[in-house]
C-alpha positions as CSV (number, residue, x, y, z in Angstrom):
1,M,-0.1,-0.1,0.2
2,E,1.7,3.4,-1.2
3,L,1.0,6.4,1.0
4,S,3.0,8.9,-0.9
5,V,2.2,12.5,-0.9
6,A,1.1,12.1,-4.8
7,F,-0.8,9.2,-3.9
8,L,-2.7,11.2,-1.1
9,A,-3.3,14.4,-3.3
10,Q,-4.7,12.2,-6.0
11,L,-7.3,10.3,-3.5
12,L,-8.2,13.8,-1.9
13,R,-8.9,15.2,-5.2
14,E,-10.8,12.1,-6.3
15,T,-12.8,12.2,-3.0
16,L,-13.7,16.1,-3.6
17,T,-14.9,15.5,-7.1
18,D,-16.5,12.1,-6.2
19,P,-16.9,11.2,-2.8
20,K,-18.4,7.6,-3.3
21,A,-15.5,6.5,-5.6
22,G,-13.0,8.0,-3.0
23,A,-14.6,6.1,-0.3
24,R,-14.6,3.0,-2.3
25,R,-10.9,3.5,-3.0
26,L,-10.2,3.9,0.6
27,I,-11.8,1.0,1.6
28,A,-10.4,-1.2,-1.1
29,L,-6.8,-0.3,0.1
30,G,-7.7,-2.4,3.2
31,P,-5.0,-1.0,5.7
32,P,-4.4,-2.9,8.7
33,M,-6.4,-2.1,12.0
34,A,-3.2,-0.7,13.5
35,A,-2.9,1.4,10.5
36,R,-6.4,2.6,11.1
37,W,-5.7,3.8,14.6
38,L,-2.6,5.2,14.1
39,G,-4.2,7.3,11.4
40,L,-7.0,8.6,14.0
41,A,-4.2,9.3,16.3
42,L,-2.2,11.2,14.1
43,I,-5.0,13.4,13.0
44,V,-6.0,14.2,16.3
45,V,-2.3,15.2,17.3
46,L,-2.2,17.5,13.9
47,S,-6.1,18.9,14.7
48,V,-4.9,19.9,18.1
49,I,-1.7,21.8,16.8
50,F,-3.6,23.7,14.1
51,G,-6.2,24.3,16.9
52,Q,-3.6,25.7,19.3
53,I,-2.2,28.1,16.2
54,S,-5.6,29.2,15.3
55,L,-6.2,30.0,18.9
56,M,-2.8,32.2,19.0
57,L,-3.9,33.8,16.0
58,A,-7.1,34.7,17.1
59,T,-6.3,35.8,20.6
60,G,-3.0,37.5,19.6
61,G,-1.0,35.0,21.7
62,A,-3.2,35.6,24.8
63,A,-3.4,33.1,27.7
64,I,-6.5,30.5,26.9
65,G,-8.2,28.9,29.8
66,G,-10.0,25.8,30.0
67,I,-10.1,22.7,27.7
68,L,-9.0,25.0,24.8
69,G,-6.0,26.1,26.7
70,A,-4.8,22.6,27.6
71,P,-3.7,20.8,24.2
72,L,-3.5,17.1,26.2
73,L,-7.0,17.4,27.5
74,S,-8.4,19.0,24.2
75,G,-6.6,16.1,22.2
76,A,-8.1,13.4,24.7
77,L,-11.5,15.0,24.2
78,Q,-11.0,15.0,20.3
79,G,-9.8,11.4,20.4
80,V,-13.1,10.5,22.6
81,L,-15.2,12.5,20.3
82,L,-14.0,11.0,17.0
83,V,-14.0,7.4,18.4
84,G,-17.6,8.3,19.3
85,M,-18.3,9.5,15.7
86,V,-17.0,6.1,14.5
87,L,-19.2,3.9,16.6
88,A,-22.1,6.2,16.0
89,V,-21.5,6.0,12.1
90,H,-21.3,2.1,12.5
91,Q,-24.1,1.4,14.9
92,I,-26.4,3.8,13.8
93,G,-26.1,2.8,10.2
94,R,-26.2,-1.0,11.4
95,A,-29.5,-0.3,13.1
96,M,-31.0,1.2,9.9
97,G,-30.2,-1.9,7.9
98,G,-26.8,-0.8,6.8
99,T,-23.8,-3.4,6.1
100,G,-20.9,-1.5,7.1
101,G,-18.0,-2.7,9.6
102,F,-16.3,-1.0,12.1
103,P,-13.1,-1.1,10.6
104,D,-14.1,0.8,7.6
105,A,-15.9,3.2,9.7
106,L,-12.8,4.0,11.5
107,L,-11.0,4.2,8.0
108,L,-13.7,6.8,6.6
109,V,-14.3,9.0,9.6
110,T,-10.4,9.5,9.8
111,W,-10.1,10.3,6.3
112,L,-12.9,12.9,6.5
113,Q,-10.9,14.1,9.5
114,A,-7.9,14.4,7.8
115,I,-9.5,16.4,4.8
116,M,-11.0,18.7,7.5
117,V,-7.5,19.2,9.1
118,A,-6.1,20.2,5.6
119,L,-8.8,22.6,5.5
120,Q,-7.9,23.9,8.9
121,A,-4.4,24.5,7.6
122,V,-5.7,26.6,4.7
123,Q,-7.9,28.5,6.9
124,I,-4.7,29.3,9.1
125,V,-2.8,30.7,6.2
126,L,-6.0,32.8,5.3
127,Q,-6.2,34.0,9.0
128,L,-2.6,35.5,8.3
129,V,-3.4,36.9,5.0
130,V,-7.2,37.4,4.2
131,P,-9.0,36.9,7.7
132,A,-12.4,37.4,6.1
133,L,-11.7,34.7,3.5
134,A,-10.8,32.2,6.2
135,T,-14.5,32.7,8.1
136,L,-15.9,31.8,4.4
137,V,-13.9,28.8,4.2
138,G,-14.6,27.8,7.9
139,L,-18.3,27.8,6.5
140,A,-17.6,26.0,3.3
141,G,-16.0,23.2,5.6
142,M,-19.0,22.6,7.5
143,V,-21.1,22.2,4.3
144,L,-18.3,19.9,2.8
145,F,-18.0,17.9,5.9
146,L,-21.8,17.2,5.8
147,W,-21.6,16.3,2.0
148,L,-18.4,14.1,2.4
149,L,-20.0,12.2,5.8
150,T,-23.4,11.8,3.7
151,N,-21.6,10.1,1.0
152,F,-19.2,8.1,3.0
153,V,-22.0,6.5,5.2
154,A,-23.8,5.8,2.1
155,V,-20.7,3.7,0.5
156,L,-20.0,2.2,4.1
157,H,-23.6,1.0,4.8
158,G,-24.7,0.4,1.1
159,F,-27.5,3.0,1.3
160,A,-28.7,4.3,-1.9
161,S,-30.6,7.4,-1.0
162,L,-28.1,10.3,0.0
163,G,-31.2,12.3,1.0
164,R,-32.3,9.9,3.6
165,V,-28.8,9.4,4.8
166,F,-28.2,13.1,5.4
167,F,-31.4,13.5,7.4
168,A,-30.6,10.5,9.3
169,I,-27.2,12.3,10.2
170,I,-29.0,15.2,11.2
171,G,-31.4,13.4,13.3
172,A,-28.8,11.4,15.0
173,A,-26.6,14.5,15.8
174,F,-29.7,16.2,17.4
175,A,-30.6,13.1,19.1
176,L,-26.8,12.4,20.2
177,A,-26.3,16.0,21.4
178,F,-29.6,16.0,23.4
179,I,-28.2,13.1,25.2
180,A,-24.9,14.5,25.6
181,T,-26.3,17.4,27.2
182,L,-28.5,15.3,29.4
183,V,-25.8,13.4,30.7
184,L,-23.4,16.0,31.3
185,S,-25.9,18.2,33.3
186,M,-26.6,15.1,35.4
187,I,-22.9,14.8,36.4
188,G,-23.0,18.6,37.2
189,I,-21.3,20.0,34.0
190,Q,-23.3,23.1,32.7
191,P,-22.4,24.5,29.1
192,P,-20.5,28.0,29.5
193,Q,-23.0,31.0,29.7
194,M,-23.1,33.3,26.8
195,V,-22.3,36.8,28.1
């Protein structure tokens, strides 16, 4: 299995132009499970690094408190959230009649996050050059995330209707957010208050 920069750039281009074909090609590579977990860990580390750079640029280097100011805690939280996303993609898809397995869910979610981290790097450069454009790229990134996730879930589980997959993702996201809020409030963690 080749993992050169040229190959990854080609896979990225294919994923962006034809997400289903990109997902199928990635699954067909069949990397070992250890490589899939290593890829997820690498993406978490890169995401934390780029996140810290973005925060320093946004705050002018001022000290940041809470989870955002603690890179190790932030990385652990991101890792837990990504594994939770992999489990949700796998289990909710299976519950809806899908056929995808956990290893391929892990692979596709990791690739999706790798694309988001690459977009985050572009945003950092734009923050330095054209800050307003960085905001637009961030908004486009949210749309891209949903589009790619919808296609990846459809390929993973063998679903034909992208519309049904998209609305299932939105419904599952709201349900999971509600459950997370409920659980966090039961253990005494309140969301930050908007001033």
